[in-house]
C-alpha positions as a printed NumPy array, in Angstrom:
array([[  2.827,   6.244,  19.612],
       [  3.23 ,   7.459,  16.044],
       [  2.703,   5.431,  12.897],
       [  3.577,   6.878,   9.508],
       [  2.32 ,   5.468,   6.224],
       [  4.344,   6.107,   3.06 ],
       [  3.41 ,   4.962,  -0.412],
       [  6.33 ,   3.768,  -2.534],
       [  7.918,   6.21 ,  -4.96 ],
       [  6.547,   6.549,  -8.491],
       [  7.048,   3.533, -10.726],
       [  8.843,   4.047, -14.049],
       [  6.128,   2.304, -16.039],
       [  3.723,   4.512, -17.96 ],
       [  0.144,   3.659, -18.689],
       [ -0.366,   1.08 , -21.414],
       [  0.383,   2.374, -24.915],
       [ -2.535,   0.498, -26.406],
       [ -5.756,   2.234, -25.558],
       [ -7.637,  -1.05 , -25.444],
       [ -6.343,  -4.134, -23.652],
       [ -7.38 ,  -7.747, -23.406],
       [ -7.281,  -9.493, -20.034],
       [ -3.964, -11.154, -20.961],
       [ -2.429,  -7.832, -22.084],
       [ -3.497,  -6.213, -18.841],
       [ -1.998,  -9.04 , -16.759],
       [  1.277,  -8.66 , -18.7  ],
       [  1.265,  -4.89 , -18.149],
       [  0.797,  -5.372, -14.372],
       [  3.68 ,  -7.864, -14.335],
       [  5.915,  -5.296, -16.023],
       [  4.705,  -2.648, -13.568],
       [  5.618,  -4.894, -10.61 ],
       [  9.122,  -5.408, -12.016],
       [  9.771,  -1.759, -13.013],
       [ 12.189,   0.525, -11.243],
       [ 11.153,   3.662,  -9.362],
       [ 11.953,   7.354,  -9.614],
       [ 13.518,   8.291,  -6.286],
       [ 12.169,  11.35 ,  -4.564],
       [ 12.296,  13.047,  -1.203],
       [ 10.137,  12.189,   1.784],
       [  9.713,  14.61 ,   4.688],
       [  9.991,  12.482,   7.833],
       [  8.537,  15.345,   9.927],
       [ 11.755,  15.586,  11.981],
       [ 10.78 ,  12.404,  13.791],
       [ 13.435,   9.848,  14.65 ],
       [ 11.641,   6.696,  13.507],
       [ 12.705,   3.703,  15.593],
       [ 11.326,   0.952,  13.361],
       [ 10.409,   0.466,   9.717],
       [  8.138,  -2.158,   8.192],
       [  8.   ,  -2.427,   4.403],
       [  6.239,  -4.485,   1.791],
       [  8.683,  -6.977,   0.325],
       [  7.839,  -5.867,  -3.224],
       [ 10.867,  -4.161,  -4.824],
       [  9.289,  -0.72 ,  -5.306],
       [  8.337,  -0.44 ,  -1.635],
       [ 11.607,  -1.951,  -0.374],
       [ 13.688,   0.441,  -2.484],
       [ 11.647,   3.378,  -1.198],
       [ 12.097,   2.214,   2.408],
       [ 15.872,   1.856,   1.957],
       [ 16.02 ,   5.359,   0.489],
       [ 14.19 ,   7.065,   3.374],
       [ 15.197,   4.848,   6.341],
       [ 18.86 ,   4.022,   6.921],
       [ 18.437,   1.424,   9.667],
       [ 17.143,  -2.148,   9.671],
       [ 13.926,  -2.665,   7.714],
       [ 11.485,  -5.501,   8.43 ],
       [ 10.133,  -6.819,   5.108],
       [  6.599,  -8.157,   5.327],
       [  4.744,  -9.955,   2.525],
       [  1.526,  -8.992,   4.377],
       [  2.084,  -5.424,   3.174],
       [  2.106,  -6.377,  -0.519],
       [ -0.266,  -4.712,  -2.962],
       [ -3.777,  -6.138,  -3.044],
       [ -3.879,  -8.797,  -5.79 ],
       [ -5.384,  -7.646,  -9.056],
       [ -8.686,  -9.43 ,  -9.623],
       [ -8.665, -11.329, -12.887],
       [-11.841, -10.462, -14.689],
       [-12.05 , -12.597, -17.82 ],
       [-13.469, -10.472, -20.628],
       [-13.664, -11.71 , -24.193],
       [-12.987,  -8.297, -25.754],
       [-10.547,  -5.446, -25.239],
       [-11.413,  -2.611, -22.88 ],
       [ -9.943,   0.861, -22.409],
       [ -7.481,   1.017, -19.487],
       [ -9.699,   3.528, -17.656],
       [-12.594,   1.052, -17.803],
       [-10.34 ,  -1.685, -16.375],
       [ -9.474,   0.7  , -13.543],
       [-13.159,   1.285, -12.819],
       [-13.804,  -2.464, -12.852],
       [-11.03 ,  -2.962, -10.291],
       [-12.493,  -0.287,  -8.046],
       [-15.892,  -1.984,  -8.217],
       [-14.583,  -5.541,  -8.123],
       [-15.476,  -5.957,  -4.462],
       [-19.109,  -5.585,  -5.449],
       [-19.096,  -7.913,  -8.447],
       [-16.307, -10.449,  -7.918],
       [-16.349, -13.076,  -5.159],
       [-12.569, -13.614,  -5.294],
       [-11.976,  -9.881,  -4.966],
       [-14.182,  -9.807,  -1.842],
       [-12.171, -12.715,  -0.426],
       [ -8.891, -10.94 ,  -1.234],
       [-10.103,  -7.745,   0.454],
       [-11.178,  -9.634,   3.586],
       [ -7.772, -11.333,   3.67 ],
       [ -6.065,  -7.961,   3.234],
       [ -7.986,  -6.516,   6.172],
       [ -6.957,  -9.502,   8.299],
       [ -3.3  ,  -9.095,   7.309],
       [ -3.338,  -5.355,   8.047],
       [ -4.823,  -5.981,  11.499],
       [ -2.195,  -8.673,  12.153],
       [  0.643,  -6.337,  11.136],
       [ -0.636,  -3.646,  13.518],
       [ -1.139,  -6.213,  16.303],
       [  2.48 ,  -7.275,  15.843],
       [  3.758,  -3.711,  15.69 ],
       [  1.951,  -2.622,  18.86 ],
       [  2.756,  -5.794,  20.827],
       [  6.475,  -5.622,  19.967],
       [  7.003,  -2.036,  21.023],
       [  5.464,   1.387,  21.527],
       [  8.308,   2.89 ,  19.471],
       [  7.326,   5.073,  16.542],
       [  6.877,   3.068,  13.348],
       [  7.324,   3.913,   9.667],
       [  5.382,   1.684,   7.227],
       [  6.208,   1.756,   3.513],
       [  3.632,   0.032,   1.359],
       [  1.148,   0.521,  -1.493],
       [ -1.867,   2.748,  -2.079],
       [ -4.547,   0.079,  -1.657],
       [ -3.014,  -1.353,   1.501],
       [ -2.657,   2.135,   2.926],
       [ -6.413,   2.714,   2.696],
       [ -7.041,  -0.416,   4.769],
       [ -4.207,   0.5  ,   7.154],
       [ -5.686,   3.965,   7.695],
       [ -9.102,   2.531,   8.537],
       [ -7.561,   0.073,  11.   ],
       [ -5.468,   2.802,  12.654],
       [ -8.515,   5.04 ,  13.084],
       [-10.452,   2.065,  14.509],
       [ -7.661,   1.668,  17.079],
       [ -7.873,   5.279,  18.221],
       [ -5.126,   6.852,  16.117],
       [ -5.734,  10.258,  14.606],
       [ -4.443,  11.156,  11.194],
       [ -5.211,  12.57 ,   7.762],
       [ -7.721,  11.398,   5.218],
       [ -6.629,  10.446,   1.716],
       [ -8.293,   8.869,  -1.271],
       [ -5.289,   8.027,  -3.393],
       [ -2.04 ,   8.246,  -1.414],
       [  0.637,  10.4  ,  -3.027],
       [  3.869,   8.559,  -3.877],
       [  6.541,   9.27 ,  -1.284],
       [  4.343,  11.383,   0.982],
       [  4.306,  10.62 ,   4.718],
       [  0.882,  10.358,   6.377],
       [  1.256,  10.665,  10.151],
       [ -1.065,   8.935,  12.621],
       [ -0.779,   9.524,  16.363],
       [ -2.22 ,   7.973,  19.465],
       [ -1.794,   9.434,  22.922],
       [  0.01 ,   7.229,  25.435],
       [ -2.955,   6.852,  27.768],
       [ -5.353,   5.755,  25.008],
       [ -6.071,   2.075,  24.368],
       [ -7.954,   0.354,  21.602]])
């Protein structure tokens, strides 16, 4: 069985123009990011005839999936981006510092830890569903954060595939499991 992970195409929303942002300004920027269109690109499907496609139901992932897969797409809210932890700060911070806080939020924010645990559960459930429904090759279009959890879960289940830190927009990451292997 083959499972391919693809991160949605690049979003047409640049980094915030203000160098320093309040919590409210950052939340507003993320809302705009979620609603922004994408720049379509090309995705090499490795000459594999994908039989199924699961996609996040967020517009940027769904549009990417429709662009690269011309058959029926199963939209799954479980594949949505990990929720941004709201970290109330009384002063403005540079965007790069916000990004670092998000990366470390699992260490310092109880809600972020809960969200990550829930994300891991959802990823496992999606793979359980995919494997129980069929052994047909599966294309999954989602988001960078989800893909990291998905990769870990695939490896745990005996799939072999590439490492990545930050998934490249539109790039296919192929994971394979031999037919006689079980998890």
